[in-house]
TIRO-2110 file (N, C-alpha, C; in Angstrom, 1 decimal):
// TIRO-2110
-104.2, -7.3, 0.7, N, 1, A
-103.8, -6.9, 2.1, CA, 1, A
-102.4, -6.4, 2.1, C, 1, A
-101.6, -6.7, 1.1, N, 2, A
-100.2, -6.3, 1.1, CA, 2, A
-100.2, -4.8, 0.8, C, 2, A
-99.4, -4.0, 1.5, N, 3, A
-99.3, -2.6, 1.3, CA, 3, A
-98.4, -2.2, 0.2, C, 3, A
-98.3, -0.9, 0.0, N, 4, A
-97.4, -0.4, -1.0, CA, 4, A
-96.0, -0.2, -0.4, C, 4, A
-95.1, -0.7, -1.1, N, 5, A
-93.7, -0.6, -0.7, CA, 5, A
-93.1, 0.7, -1.1, C, 5, A
-92.5, 1.4, -0.1, N, 6, A
-91.8, 2.7, -0.3, CA, 6, A
-90.4, 2.5, -0.7, C, 6, A
-89.9, 3.3, -1.6, N, 7, A
-88.5, 3.3, -1.9, CA, 7, A
-87.8, 4.0, -0.8, C, 7, A
-86.5, 3.8, -0.7, N, 8, A
-85.7, 4.4, 0.3, CA, 8, A
-85.8, 5.9, 0.3, C, 8, A
-85.7, 6.5, -0.9, N, 9, A
-85.7, 8.0, -1.0, CA, 9, A
-87.1, 8.5, -0.5, C, 9, A
-88.2, 7.9, -0.9, N, 10, A
-89.5, 8.3, -0.4, CA, 10, A
-89.6, 8.2, 1.1, C, 10, A
-89.1, 7.1, 1.6, N, 11, A
-89.2, 6.9, 3.1, CA, 11, A
-88.3, 7.9, 3.8, C, 11, A
-87.1, 8.2, 3.2, N, 12, A
-86.3, 9.2, 3.8, CA, 12, A
-86.9, 10.6, 3.8, C, 12, A
-87.5, 11.0, 2.7, N, 13, A
-88.3, 12.2, 2.6, CA, 13, A
-89.4, 12.3, 3.6, C, 13, A
-90.2, 11.3, 3.7, N, 14, A
-91.2, 11.3, 4.7, CA, 14, A
-90.7, 11.3, 6.2, C, 14, A
-89.6, 10.6, 6.4, N, 15, A
-89.0, 10.6, 7.8, CA, 15, A
-88.5, 12.0, 8.1, C, 15, A
-87.8, 12.7, 7.1, N, 16, A
-87.4, 14.0, 7.4, CA, 16, A
-88.5, 15.0, 7.6, C, 16, A
-89.6, 14.8, 6.9, N, 17, A
-90.7, 15.7, 7.0, CA, 17, A
-91.4, 15.5, 8.4, C, 17, A
-91.6, 14.2, 8.8, N, 18, A
-92.3, 13.9, 10.0, CA, 18, A
-91.4, 14.0, 11.2, C, 18, A
-90.2, 13.6, 11.1, N, 19, A
-89.3, 13.5, 12.3, CA, 19, A
-88.2, 14.6, 12.3, C, 19, A
-87.4, 14.6, 11.2, N, 20, A
-86.3, 15.5, 11.2, CA, 20, A
-86.6, 17.0, 11.3, C, 20, A
-87.5, 17.5, 10.5, N, 21, A
-87.9, 18.9, 10.5, CA, 21, A
-88.4, 19.3, 11.9, C, 21, A
-89.4, 18.6, 12.5, N, 22, A
-89.9, 19.1, 13.8, CA, 22, A
-88.8, 19.0, 14.9, C, 22, A
-87.9, 18.0, 14.8, N, 23, A
-86.8, 17.8, 15.8, CA, 23, A
-85.8, 19.0, 15.6, C, 23, A
-85.5, 19.4, 14.4, N, 24, A
-84.6, 20.5, 14.2, CA, 24, A
-85.2, 21.8, 14.7, C, 24, A
-86.4, 22.0, 14.5, N, 25, A
-87.1, 23.2, 15.0, CA, 25, A
-87.1, 23.2, 16.5, C, 25, A
-87.3, 22.0, 17.1, N, 26, A
-87.3, 21.9, 18.6, CA, 26, A
-85.9, 22.2, 19.2, C, 26, A
-84.9, 21.8, 18.5, N, 27, A
-83.5, 22.1, 18.9, CA, 27, A
-83.3, 23.6, 18.9, C, 27, A
-83.6, 24.2, 17.8, N, 28, A
-83.3, 25.6, 17.7, CA, 28, A
-84.1, 26.5, 18.7, C, 28, A
-85.4, 26.2, 18.8, N, 29, A
-86.3, 26.9, 19.7, CA, 29, A
-85.9, 26.7, 21.1, C, 29, A
-85.7, 25.4, 21.5, N, 30, A
-85.4, 25.1, 22.9, CA, 30, A
-84.0, 25.6, 23.4, C, 30, A
-83.1, 25.9, 22.4, N, 31, A
-81.8, 26.4, 22.8, CA, 31, A
-81.9, 28.0, 22.8, C, 31, A
-82.5, 28.5, 21.7, N, 32, A
-82.5, 30.0, 21.5, CA, 32, A
-83.3, 30.7, 22.6, C, 32, A
-84.4, 30.3, 23.0, N, 33, A
-85.2, 31.1, 23.9, CA, 33, A
-84.5, 31.2, 25.3, C, 33, A
-84.0, 30.1, 25.9, N, 34, A
-83.3, 30.3, 27.2, CA, 34, A
-82.0, 31.0, 27.0, C, 34, A
-81.3, 30.8, 25.9, N, 35, A
-80.0, 31.4, 25.8, CA, 35, A
-80.0, 32.9, 25.5, C, 35, A
-80.8, 33.3, 24.5, N, 36, A
-80.8, 34.6, 24.1, CA, 36, A
-81.8, 35.5, 24.8, C, 36, A
-82.9, 34.9, 25.4, N, 37, A
-83.8, 35.8, 26.1, CA, 37, A
-83.6, 35.8, 27.6, C, 37, A
-83.2, 34.6, 28.1, N, 38, A
-83.0, 34.5, 29.6, CA, 38, A
-81.6, 34.5, 30.0, C, 38, A
-80.7, 34.4, 29.0, N, 39, A
-79.2, 34.4, 29.2, CA, 39, A
-78.8, 33.4, 30.2, C, 39, A
-79.4, 32.2, 30.1, N, 40, A
-79.0, 31.1, 31.0, CA, 40, A
-78.5, 29.9, 30.1, C, 40, A
-77.2, 29.7, 30.1, N, 41, A
-76.6, 28.7, 29.3, CA, 41, A
-77.0, 27.3, 29.8, C, 41, A
-77.0, 27.1, 31.1, N, 42, A
-77.3, 25.8, 31.7, CA, 42, A
-78.7, 25.3, 31.3, C, 42, A
-79.6, 26.2, 31.5, N, 43, A
-81.0, 25.9, 31.1, CA, 43, A
-81.1, 25.7, 29.6, C, 43, A
-80.5, 26.4, 28.8, N, 44, A
-80.5, 26.3, 27.3, CA, 44, A
-80.0, 24.9, 26.9, C, 44, A
-78.8, 24.5, 27.5, N, 45, A
-78.3, 23.2, 27.2, CA, 45, A
-79.2, 22.0, 27.7, C, 45, A
-79.8, 22.2, 28.9, N, 46, A
-80.6, 21.1, 29.4, CA, 46, A
-81.9, 21.0, 28.5, C, 46, A
-82.5, 22.1, 28.2, N, 47, A
-83.8, 22.1, 27.4, CA, 47, A
-83.5, 21.6, 26.0, C, 47, A
-82.4, 22.1, 25.5, N, 48, A
-82.1, 21.7, 24.1, CA, 48, A
-81.7, 20.2, 23.9, C, 48, A
-81.5, 19.5, 25.1, N, 49, A
-81.3, 18.1, 25.1, CA, 49, A
-82.6, 17.3, 25.3, C, 49, A
-83.4, 17.8, 26.3, N, 50, A
-84.6, 17.0, 26.7, CA, 50, A
-85.7, 17.2, 25.6, C, 50, A
-86.0, 18.4, 25.3, N, 51, A
-87.1, 18.7, 24.4, CA, 51, A
-87.0, 18.0, 23.0, C, 51, A
-85.8, 18.1, 22.3, N, 52, A
-85.7, 17.4, 21.0, CA, 52, A
-85.9, 15.9, 21.2, C, 52, A
-85.5, 15.3, 22.3, N, 53, A
-85.6, 13.9, 22.5, CA, 53, A
-87.1, 13.5, 22.6, C, 53, A
-87.9, 14.3, 23.3, N, 54, A
-89.3, 14.1, 23.5, CA, 54, A
-90.0, 14.3, 22.1, C, 54, A
-89.6, 15.3, 21.4, N, 55, A
-90.2, 15.6, 20.1, CA, 55, A
-89.9, 14.5, 19.1, C, 55, A
-88.7, 14.0, 19.1, N, 56, A
-88.2, 12.9, 18.3, CA, 56, A
-89.1, 11.6, 18.5, C, 56, A
-89.3, 11.3, 19.8, N, 57, A
-90.1, 10.1, 20.2, CA, 57, A
-91.5, 10.3, 19.7, C, 57, A
-92.1, 11.4, 20.0, N, 58, A
-93.5, 11.6, 19.7, CA, 58, A
-93.7, 11.6, 18.2, C, 58, A
-92.9, 12.3, 17.4, N, 59, A
-93.0, 12.4, 16.0, CA, 59, A
-92.7, 11.0, 15.3, C, 59, A
-91.8, 10.2, 16.0, N, 60, A
-91.6, 8.9, 15.5, CA, 60, A
-92.8, 8.0, 15.6, C, 60, A
-93.5, 8.1, 16.7, N, 61, A
-94.7, 7.4, 16.9, CA, 61, A
-95.8, 7.8, 15.9, C, 61, A
-95.9, 9.1, 15.7, N, 62, A
-96.9, 9.5, 14.7, CA, 62, A
-96.5, 9.1, 13.3, C, 62, A
-95.2, 9.1, 13.0, N, 63, A
-94.8, 8.6, 11.7, CA, 63, A
-95.1, 7.2, 11.4, C, 63, A
-94.9, 6.3, 12.5, N, 64, A
-95.2, 4.9, 12.4, CA, 64, A
-96.7, 4.7, 12.2, C, 64, A
-97.5, 5.5, 12.9, N, 65, A
-99.0, 5.4, 12.7, CA, 65, A
-99.4, 5.8, 11.4, C, 65, A
-98.8, 6.9, 10.8, N, 66, A
-99.1, 7.4, 9.5, CA, 66, A
-98.8, 6.3, 8.5, C, 66, A
-97.6, 5.6, 8.6, N, 67, A
-97.3, 4.5, 7.7, CA, 67, A
-98.3, 3.4, 7.7, C, 67, A
-98.7, 3.0, 9.0, N, 68, A
-99.7, 2.0, 9.1, CA, 68, A
-101.1, 2.4, 8.6, C, 68, A
-101.5, 3.6, 8.8, N, 69, A
-102.8, 4.0, 8.3, CA, 69, A
-102.9, 4.1, 6.8, C, 69, A
-101.7, 4.3, 6.1, N, 70, A
-101.7, 4.4, 4.7, CA, 70, A
-101.3, 3.0, 4.1, C, 70, A
-101.0, 2.0, 5.0, N, 71, A
-100.6, 0.7, 4.6, CA, 71, A
-99.4, 0.7, 3.7, C, 71, A
-98.4, 1.5, 4.2, N, 72, A
-97.1, 1.6, 3.5, CA, 72, A
-96.1, 0.7, 4.2, C, 72, A
-95.2, 0.1, 3.4, N, 73, A
-94.2, -0.8, 3.9, CA, 73, A
-92.8, -0.1, 3.6, C, 73, A
-92.1, 0.1, 4.7, N, 74, A
-90.8, 0.8, 4.6, CA, 74, A
-89.8, -0.2, 4.1, C, 74, A
-88.6, 0.3, 3.6, N, 75, A
-87.6, -0.6, 3.1, CA, 75, A
-87.0, -1.5, 4.2, C, 75, A
-87.2, -1.1, 5.4, N, 76, A
-86.6, -1.9, 6.5, CA, 76, A
-87.5, -2.9, 7.2, C, 76, A
-88.8, -2.9, 6.8, N, 77, A
-89.7, -3.8, 7.3, CA, 77, A
-89.5, -5.2, 6.7, C, 77, A
-89.6, -6.2, 7.6, N, 78, A
-89.6, -7.6, 7.1, CA, 78, A
-91.0, -8.1, 7.4, C, 78, A
-91.7, -8.5, 6.3, N, 79, A
-93.0, -9.0, 6.5, CA, 79, A
-92.9, -10.5, 6.8, C, 79, A
-93.5, -10.8, 8.0, N, 80, A
-93.5, -12.2, 8.4, CA, 80, A
-94.7, -12.8, 7.7, C, 80, A
-94.5, -13.8, 7.0, N, 81, A
-95.6, -14.5, 6.3, CA, 81, A
-96.2, -15.6, 7.2, C, 81, A
-97.3, -15.3, 7.7, N, 82, A
-98.0, -16.3, 8.6, CA, 82, A
-99.2, -16.8, 7.8, C, 82, A
-99.2, -18.1, 7.7, N, 83, A
-100.2, -18.8, 7.0, CA, 83, A
-101.2, -19.4, 8.0, C, 83, A
-102.4, -19.0, 8.0, N, 84, A
-103.4, -19.5, 8.9, CA, 84, A
-104.5, -20.1, 8.0, C, 84, A
-104.9, -21.3, 8.2, N, 85, A
-106.0, -21.9, 7.5, CA, 85, A
-107.2, -21.8, 8.4, C, 85, A
-108.2, -21.2, 7.8, N, 86, A
-109.5, -21.0, 8.5, CA, 86, A
-110.4, -22.1, 8.1, C, 86, A
-110.6, -23.1, 8.9, N, 87, A
-111.5, -24.1, 8.7, CA, 87, A
-112.2, -24.3, 10.0, C, 87, A
-113.5, -23.9, 10.1, N, 88, A
-114.1, -23.9, 11.4, CA, 88, A
-114.3, -25.3, 12.0, C, 88, A
-114.4, -26.3, 11.2, N, 89, A
-114.6, -27.7, 11.7, CA, 89, A
-113.3, -28.4, 11.9, C, 89, A
-112.1, -27.8, 11.8, N, 90, A
-110.8, -28.4, 11.9, CA, 90, A
-110.5, -28.7, 13.4, C, 90, A
-111.1, -27.9, 14.3, N, 91, A
-110.7, -28.1, 15.7, CA, 91, A
-109.4, -27.4, 16.1, C, 91, A
-108.7, -26.8, 15.2, N, 92, A
-107.5, -26.1, 15.5, CA, 92, A
-107.8, -24.7, 15.8, C, 92, A
-107.4, -24.2, 17.0, N, 93, A
-107.6, -22.8, 17.4, CA, 93, A
-106.6, -21.9, 16.7, C, 93, A
-107.0, -20.7, 16.6, N, 94, A
-106.1, -19.6, 16.0, CA, 94, A
-105.5, -18.8, 17.2, C, 94, A
-104.2, -18.5, 17.1, N, 95, A
-103.6, -17.8, 18.2, CA, 95, A
-104.2, -16.5, 18.5, C, 95, A
-104.5, -16.2, 19.8, N, 96, A
-105.2, -15.0, 20.2, CA, 96, A
-104.4, -13.8, 19.8, C, 96, A
-103.1, -13.9, 19.9, N, 97, A
-102.2, -12.7, 19.6, CA, 97, A
-102.4, -12.3, 18.1, C, 97, A
-102.5, -13.3, 17.2, N, 98, A
-102.7, -13.0, 15.8, CA, 98, A
-104.1, -12.4, 15.6, C, 98, A
-105.1, -12.8, 16.3, N, 99, A
-106.4, -12.2, 16.2, CA, 99, A
-106.4, -10.8, 16.7, C, 99, A
-105.8, -10.6, 17.8, N, 100, A
-105.7, -9.2, 18.4, CA, 100, A
-105.0, -8.3, 17.4, C, 100, A
-103.9, -8.7, 16.8, N, 101, A
-103.2, -7.9, 15.9, CA, 101, A
-104.0, -7.6, 14.7, C, 101, A
-104.8, -8.5, 14.2, N, 102, A
-105.7, -8.3, 13.1, CA, 102, A
-106.8, -7.3, 13.5, C, 102, A
-107.3, -7.4, 14.8, N, 103, A
-108.2, -6.4, 15.2, CA, 103, A
-107.6, -5.0, 15.3, C, 103, A
-106.4, -4.9, 15.8, N, 104, A
-105.7, -3.6, 15.9, CA, 104, A
-105.5, -3.0, 14.5, C, 104, A
-105.3, -3.8, 13.5, N, 105, A
-105.1, -3.2, 12.1, CA, 105, A
-106.4, -2.9, 11.5, C, 105, A
-107.5, -3.3, 12.1, N, 106, A
-108.9, -3.0, 11.5, CA, 106, A
-109.1, -1.5, 11.5, C, 106, A
-108.6, -0.8, 12.5, N, 107, A
-108.9, 0.7, 12.5, CA, 107, A
-108.2, 1.4, 11.4, C, 107, A
-107.2, 0.8, 10.7, N, 108, A
-106.5, 1.5, 9.7, CA, 108, A
-107.0, 1.2, 8.3, C, 108, A
-108.0, 0.4, 8.1, N, 109, A
-108.5, 0.1, 6.8, CA, 109, A
-109.9, 0.6, 6.6, C, 109, A
-110.3, 0.9, 5.4, N, 110, A
-111.6, 1.5, 5.1, CA, 110, A
-112.2, 0.8, 3.9, C, 110, A
-113.5, 1.0, 3.7, N, 111, A
-114.1, 0.5, 2.5, CA, 111, A
-114.3, -1.0, 2.5, C, 111, A
-114.1, -1.5, 1.3, N, 112, A
-114.3, -3.0, 1.1, CA, 112, A
-113.3, -3.8, 1.9, C, 112, A
-112.1, -3.3, 2.0, N, 113, A
-111.1, -4.1, 2.8, CA, 113, A
-111.5, -4.2, 4.3, C, 113, A
-112.2, -3.2, 4.8, N, 114, A
-112.7, -3.2, 6.2, CA, 114, A
-113.8, -4.3, 6.3, C, 114, A
-114.7, -4.5, 5.3, N, 115, A
-115.7, -5.5, 5.4, CA, 115, A
-115.0, -6.9, 5.3, C, 115, A
-114.0, -7.0, 4.4, N, 116, A
-113.3, -8.3, 4.3, CA, 116, A
-112.7, -8.7, 5.7, C, 116, A
-112.0, -7.7, 6.3, N, 117, A
-111.4, -8.0, 7.6, CA, 117, A
-112.4, -8.3, 8.7, C, 117, A
-113.5, -7.7, 8.7, N, 118, A
-114.6, -8.0, 9.6, CA, 118, A
-115.0, -9.5, 9.5, C, 118, A
-115.2, -9.9, 8.2, N, 119, A
-115.6, -11.2, 7.9, CA, 119, A
-114.5, -12.2, 8.3, C, 119, A
-113.3, -11.9, 8.1, N, 120, A
-112.2, -12.8, 8.4, CA, 120, A
-112.1, -12.9, 10.0, C, 120, A
-112.3, -11.8, 10.7, N, 121, A
-112.3, -11.9, 12.1, CA, 121, A
-113.4, -12.7, 12.7, C, 121, A
-114.6, -12.6, 12.0, N, 122, A
-115.7, -13.4, 12.4, CA, 122, A
-115.4, -14.9, 12.2, C, 122, A
-114.8, -15.2, 11.1, N, 123, A
-114.4, -16.6, 10.9, CA, 123, A
-113.4, -17.1, 11.9, C, 123, A
-112.4, -16.3, 12.2, N, 124, A
-111.4, -16.7, 13.2, CA, 124, A
-112.0, -16.9, 14.6, C, 124, A
-112.9, -16.0, 15.0, N, 125, A
-113.6, -16.2, 16.3, CA, 125, A
-114.5, -17.4, 16.3, C, 125, A
-115.1, -17.7, 15.1, N, 126, A
-116.0, -18.9, 15.0, CA, 126, A
-115.1, -20.1, 15.1, C, 126, A
-114.0, -20.1, 14.4, N, 127, A
-113.1, -21.3, 14.5, CA, 127, A
-112.6, -21.5, 16.0, C, 127, A
-112.3, -20.5, 16.7, N, 128, A
-111.9, -20.6, 18.1, CA, 128, A
-113.0, -21.0, 18.9, C, 128, A
-114.2, -20.6, 18.6, N, 129, A
-115.4, -21.0, 19.4, CA, 129, A
-115.7, -22.5, 19.3, C, 129, A
-115.5, -23.0, 18.0, N, 130, A
-115.7, -24.4, 17.8, CA, 130, A
-114.5, -25.2, 18.5, C, 130, A
-113.3, -24.7, 18.4, N, 131, A
-112.2, -25.4, 18.9, CA, 131, A
-112.2, -25.5, 20.5, C, 131, A
-112.6, -24.4, 21.1, N, 132, A
-112.7, -24.3, 22.6, CA, 132, A
-114.1, -24.6, 23.1, C, 132, A
-115.1, -24.8, 22.2, N, 133, A
-116.5, -24.9, 22.6, CA, 133, A
-116.9, -23.8, 23.5, C, 133, A
-116.7, -22.6, 23.1, N, 134, A
-116.9, -21.4, 23.9, CA, 134, A
-118.0, -20.5, 23.2, C, 134, A
-119.1, -20.3, 23.9, N, 135, A
-120.2, -19.6, 23.4, CA, 135, A
-119.9, -18.1, 23.3, C, 135, A
-119.0, -17.6, 24.2, N, 136, A
-118.7, -16.2, 24.1, CA, 136, A
-118.0, -15.8, 22.8, C, 136, A
-117.1, -16.7, 22.4, N, 137, A
-116.4, -16.5, 21.1, CA, 137, A
-117.3, -16.6, 19.9, C, 137, A
-118.3, -17.5, 20.0, N, 138, A
-119.4, -17.6, 19.0, CA, 138, A
-120.2, -16.3, 18.9, C, 138, A
-120.5, -15.7, 20.0, N, 139, A
-121.3, -14.5, 20.0, CA, 139, A
-120.4, -13.3, 19.5, C, 139, A
-119.1, -13.4, 19.7, N, 140, A
-118.2, -12.3, 19.1, CA, 140, A
-118.2, -12.5, 17.6, C, 140, A
-118.2, -13.8, 17.1, N, 141, A
-118.2, -14.0, 15.7, CA, 141, A
-119.5, -13.5, 15.1, C, 141, A
-120.6, -13.6, 15.8, N, 142, A
-121.9, -13.1, 15.3, CA, 142, A
-121.9, -11.6, 15.3, C, 142, A
-121.2, -11.0, 16.3, N, 143, A
-121.1, -9.5, 16.3, CA, 143, A
-120.3, -9.0, 15.1, C, 143, A
-119.2, -9.7, 14.8, N, 144, A
-118.5, -9.3, 13.6, CA, 144, A
-119.3, -9.5, 12.3, C, 144, A
-120.1, -10.5, 12.2, N, 145, A
-121.0, -10.7, 11.1, CA, 145, A
-122.0, -9.5, 11.0, C, 145, A
-122.5, -9.1, 12.1, N, 146, A
-123.5, -8.0, 12.1, CA, 146, A
-122.8, -6.7, 11.7, C, 146, A
-121.6, -6.5, 12.1, N, 147, A
-120.8, -5.3, 11.7, CA, 147, A
-120.5, -5.3, 10.2, C, 147, A
-120.2, -6.5, 9.7, N, 148, A
-119.9, -6.6, 8.3, CA, 148, A
-121.1, -6.4, 7.5, C, 148, A
-122.2, -6.9, 7.9, N, 149, A
-123.5, -6.7, 7.2, CA, 149, A
-123.9, -5.2, 7.2, C, 149, A
-123.7, -4.6, 8.3, N, 150, A
-124.0, -3.2, 8.5, CA, 150, A
-123.1, -2.3, 7.5, C, 150, A
-121.8, -2.7, 7.5, N, 151, A
-120.9, -1.9, 6.6, CA, 151, A
-121.2, -2.2, 5.1, C, 151, A
-121.7, -3.4, 4.8, N, 152, A
-122.1, -3.7, 3.4, CA, 152, A
-123.2, -2.8, 2.9, C, 152, A
-124.1, -2.4, 3.8, N, 153, A
-125.2, -1.6, 3.4, CA, 153, A
-124.8, -0.2, 2.9, C, 153, A
-123.7, 0.2, 3.5, N, 154, A
-123.2, 1.6, 3.2, CA, 154, A
-122.2, 1.6, 2.0, C, 154, A
-121.7, 0.4, 1.6, N, 155, A
-120.6, 0.3, 0.7, CA, 155, A
-121.0, -0.5, -0.5, C, 155, A
-120.5, -0.2, -1.7, N, 156, A
-120.7, -1.0, -2.9, CA, 156, A
-119.5, -2.0, -2.9, C, 156, A
-119.8, -3.3, -2.9, N, 157, A
-118.8, -4.3, -2.7, CA, 157, A
-118.7, -5.2, -3.9, C, 157, A
-117.6, -5.9, -4.0, N, 158, A
-117.4, -6.9, -5.0, CA, 158, A
-118.1, -8.2, -4.7, C, 158, A
-118.2, -9.1, -5.6, N, 159, A
-118.8, -10.4, -5.4, CA, 159, A
-118.0, -11.2, -4.4, C, 159, A
-116.7, -11.1, -4.5, N, 160, A
-115.8, -11.9, -3.6, CA, 160, A
-116.1, -11.5, -2.1, C, 160, A
-116.3, -10.2, -1.8, N, 161, A
-116.5, -9.8, -0.5, CA, 161, A
-117.9, -10.3, 0.0, C, 161, A
-118.9, -10.2, -0.9, N, 162, A
-120.2, -10.6, -0.6, CA, 162, A
-120.2, -12.1, -0.2, C, 162, A
-119.5, -12.9, -1.0, N, 163, A
-119.4, -14.3, -0.8, CA, 163, A
-118.7, -14.6, 0.6, C, 163, A
-117.7, -13.8, 0.9, N, 164, A
-117.0, -14.0, 2.2, CA, 164, A
-117.9, -13.8, 3.4, C, 164, A
-118.7, -12.8, 3.3, N, 165, A
-119.7, -12.5, 4.3, CA, 165, A
-120.8, -13.6, 4.3, C, 165, A
-121.3, -14.0, 3.2, N, 166, A
-122.3, -15.0, 3.1, CA, 166, A
-121.8, -16.4, 3.7, C, 166, A
-120.5, -16.6, 3.4, N, 167, A
-119.9, -17.9, 3.9, CA, 167, A
-119.8, -17.8, 5.5, C, 167, A
-119.5, -16.6, 6.0, N, 168, A
-119.5, -16.5, 7.5, CA, 168, A
-120.9, -16.7, 8.0, C, 168, A
-121.9, -16.1, 7.4, N, 169, A
-123.3, -16.3, 7.8, CA, 169, A
-123.7, -17.7, 7.8, C, 169, A
-123.4, -18.4, 6.7, N, 170, A
-123.7, -19.8, 6.7, CA, 170, A
-123.0, -20.7, 7.7, C, 170, A
-121.8, -20.4, 8.0, N, 171, A
-121.0, -21.1, 9.0, CA, 171, A
-121.6, -20.9, 10.4, C, 171, A
-122.0, -19.6, 10.6, N, 172, A
-122.6, -19.3, 11.9, CA, 172, A
-124.0, -20.1, 12.0, C, 172, A
-124.7, -20.1, 11.0, N, 173, A
-126.0, -20.8, 11.0, CA, 173, A
-125.8, -22.3, 11.2, C, 173, A
-124.7, -22.9, 10.6, N, 174, A
-124.4, -24.3, 10.8, CA, 174, A
-124.1, -24.6, 12.3, C, 174, A
-123.4, -23.7, 13.0, N, 175, A
-123.0, -24.0, 14.4, CA, 175, A
-123.9, -23.4, 15.4, C, 175, A
-125.0, -22.8, 15.1, N, 176, A
-125.9, -22.1, 16.1, CA, 176, A
-126.5, -23.1, 17.1, C, 176, A
-126.8, -24.3, 16.6, N, 177, A
-127.4, -25.3, 17.5, CA, 177, A
-126.4, -25.8, 18.5, C, 177, A
-125.1, -25.9, 18.1, N, 178, A
-124.1, -26.3, 18.9, CA, 178, A
-123.9, -25.4, 20.2, C, 178, A
-124.2, -24.1, 20.0, N, 179, A
-124.0, -23.2, 21.1, CA, 179, A
-125.4, -22.8, 21.7, C, 179, A
-126.4, -23.6, 21.5, N, 180, A
-127.7, -23.4, 22.2, CA, 180, A
-128.5, -22.3, 21.7, C, 180, A
-128.4, -21.9, 20.4, N, 181, A
-129.3, -20.9, 19.8, CA, 181, A
-130.4, -21.6, 18.9, C, 181, A
-131.6, -21.1, 19.0, N, 182, A
-132.6, -21.8, 18.2, CA, 182, A
-133.1, -20.8, 17.2, C, 182, A
END
């Protein structure tokens, strides 16, 4: 799950490509058109300030999303190591913010890693269902199991991933009577 770490020079090259180049073009175009075609210095100065700022912000957002989608770690990122033990019978709930961030990262992974994360999310929801005695969370865990099984049909997966999904299935079977399913 750990991404590829970028060197500073690679990160700088990508940042210039994604942010610097479009911003420089925006400065030139937003100043040149009002100044040389409309002969309006005030408009040229105003637009050459506002438009590059907007372009810089938008390209910065897309750059960050690009890095996340490729699972790249910049030289400036500090990885927070959060250790969460998933034991459905422990009675310890998992923080909802952590689960939501895990769900948000789900759209950036593909293939076998996607199936692993679906199974992990199912386990987290099952642990919270047991901890809070909440049938809605239990049903969400079943939903993630169904999504993982569906994705398994389309993908060739390793033994480890299959065991992760089978473990989730068995844990859900173990707790189905607790939540009123027959």
